LOSEVEX-995547 format. One line per field, with one value per residue (C-alpha): residue number from 1; residue in one letter; x, y, z. Coordinates in nm, 3 decimals, decimal comma. Example, Ala and Ser with C-alpha at 12.3 -4.5 7.8 and 13.67 -1.06 7.14 Angstrom:
<recs>
num: 1  2 $
residuo: a  s $
east: 1,230  1,367 $
north: -0,450  -0,106 $
up: 0,780  0,714 $
</recs>
This chain:
<recs>
num: 1  2  3  4  5  6  7  8  9  10  11  12  13  14  15  16  17  18  19  20  21  22  23  24  25  26  27  28  29  30  31  32  33  34  35  36  37  38  39  40  41  42  43  44  45  46  47  48  49  50  51  52  53  54  55  56  57  58  59  60  61  62  63  64  65  66  67  68  69  70  71  72  73  74  75  76  77  78  79  80  81  82 $
residuo: m  t  t  p  r  g  a  p  t  p  a  p  a  w  r  r  s  r  l  l  r  m  p  v  s  t  t  h  s  i  a  g  s  i  m  g  v  g  a  a  k  s  v  s  a  v  r  w  g  v  s  a  r  i  l  w  a  w  v  l  t  i  p  c  s  a  v  i  a  v  g  s  y  l  v  m  k  a  l  g  p  t $
east: -0,003  0,173  0,047  0,034  0,386  0,519  0,591  0,518  0,219  0,230  0,094  0,442  0,503  0,175  0,234  0,580  0,449  0,157  0,420  0,627  0,304  0,393  0,122  0,053  -0,020  -0,254  -0,163  0,218  0,143  -0,062  0,172  0,469  0,283  0,201  0,563  0,676  0,458  0,547  0,920  0,882  0,702  0,971  1,157  1,033  0,669  0,685  0,629  0,936  0,863  0,531  0,705  0,959  0,664  0,511  0,853  0,892  0,540  0,610  0,931  0,802  0,480  0,583  0,822  0,580  0,313  0,547  0,611  0,234  0,155  0,450  0,325  -0,041  0,071  0,273  -0,007  -0,268  -0,038  0,030  -0,358  -0,480  -0,540  -0,226 $
north: -0,010  0,324  0,673  0,806  0,941  0,596  0,705  0,389  0,431  0,377  0,022  -0,160  0,044  -0,083  -0,443  -0,432  -0,263  -0,507  -0,805  -0,649  -0,572  -0,194  0,071  0,280  0,645  0,728  1,096  1,005  0,789  1,047  1,328  1,117  1,002  1,362  1,479  1,172  1,223  1,586  1,513  1,271  1,521  1,800  1,875  2,229  2,109  2,009  2,314  2,218  2,478  2,299  1,960  2,090  2,204  1,862  1,693  1,892  1,830  1,442  1,472  1,690  1,529  1,247  1,428  1,721  1,477  1,315  1,636  1,733  1,392  1,402  1,766  1,646  1,359  1,566  1,816  1,555  1,381  1,720  1,794  1,435  1,257  1,140 $
up: 0,001  -0,116  -0,168  -0,536  -0,503  -0,374  -0,021  0,207  0,430  0,805  0,779  0,785  1,118  1,257  1,164  1,334  1,665  1,662  1,636  1,929  2,116  2,144  2,157  1,844  1,826  1,532  1,566  1,539  1,229  1,064  1,113  1,022  0,704  0,594  0,650  0,450  0,156  0,156  0,155  -0,115  -0,331  -0,248  0,082  0,050  0,042  0,412  0,654  0,872  1,130  1,208  1,194  1,445  1,695  1,652  1,728  2,050  2,160  2,122  2,312  2,595  2,666  2,876  3,105  3,159  3,235  3,483  3,658  3,690  3,821  4,100  4,181  4,207  4,418  4,662  4,700  4,763  4,999  5,204  5,216  5,268  5,611  5,800 $
</recs>
């Protein structure tokens, strides 16, 4: 299964992750596919500024969530019954 430009779709990545029993994010797959198809057409066809913002969001999501979770835990522990 390929796009009209011949760029591979995310199906092989989904199959590999299924075999390895890893979670798959459709958002990551779709964004990666859009960037890949755009790059296959022409590197200048991809809006790399937007792509960089998406990448930073992916990188920062888990650490920021961990910080918020620890902060919430500490607040609830301090305010809760002893």
